[in-house]
N, C-alpha and C positions, 0 to 999 in steps of 0.2 A: 481312428476317430473314437472319441469317448461315447459312452452310451447316451448321455443326455443330448449331445449334438446329433447323434444318429436319430434319436426319437424326434427331435425338432425338425430334422430333414424329412423324415417320414410324414410328420404332420403337415409340413408345408407342401409336399408333393400331393398329399391327399386333398388339401384345401384348394390347391390350384388346379388339380386334375391334370398336371403337366410337369414333367421332369425339367423341361427347358425353363418354364416360368419359375419354378422353385429354385433352380440354379441361379437365375437372375436375382431373385429376391434374397437369396442366401449368399450371394457373391461367391459362388462356386462354379466349377465346370459341370456341365450336364453329365459327363462321364462319372465324376465324383459322386454326384447325387445318386445316379443309377447304381453305382457300386455300393454305396452306403445302404440303400434300400434292399438291394440283393443280399448283402451280408446280414442285414437284420432278418430278412425272411429265412435265410439259411439257418441262422442261429435259432429262430423260433420254430422252424420246421413246417411252417404253413405259409402259403402265399397270401399276402395281405392286399396286393394290388393286381388287378387284371389289366394287362397291357396289350394294346393292339397298335398298329401303325398310326392310328388316328386318335386314340383316346387312352386315358388311364382312369380306371374305375376301381373303387374299393370292393373287395369280396365281403361277404357277410362277416367273416372273421376280422377283416380289416375295419369294418364299421365299428364293431365292438372294441377292437384294440385302439382305434383312434379316439373313441370317447374316453377310455381309461387313460390314455397317454395325455390327452388335453387336460384332464382333471389333475393328473399327477404333475405335469409341468406347471400348471397354475399354482398348485400347492408349494412346489419347490421354489418358484419365483417369489411367492409371498413370503416364504421363510427367509430367503435371501434379503428381501426388502426390510423385514423386521430386524434381522441381524445387523444390517447396515445402518439402520436408523437408531439402533441402541434401545429399542423399545421392548426388548425381550424380558426385561425385569419388571417387577411389580411397579404399579403407578397408583397415585391417589394419596389420600390422607390416611395417616395411621392414627388410630386411637388406642389408648391403653387404659386399663382399669387396674386399680390396686386398692387395697384396704387403706383406710385413713392412717392407721398406725405405720404402714410401710411408707406412705407419702411423707408423714411427719419425720420419720427416722432417717430416710434415705434421700428422697427427692429434694426436700428443702435444704439439706446440708450438702448435696452434691455440688462440686465446683461447676461453674458455667461451661457448657459444651461437653460435659462428661456423659450426658445421656443422649 
């Protein structure tokens, strides 16, 4: 599982406070969700979720990590939207300034569409 999907899985579990509900929302098995979060915690070396038979709660490290993950995911999704819509380039009206002598010598004599 790629890192982005793993982070989205962690975020969903944290928001739902349930592996089963996160699995339903993500259309994954509960075991896959549990493995993804366990692998993330192992990679980071710190437990982010405190699990009991009745609840799932964030540790303090988990609260901090969740906030950063949500901000990062929002930025990444925004970047994808901008890239998809083709709005990454400059927009607006361009103005140019030139001396009168330049204008008379080059712009007036330039073929249409050359500039």
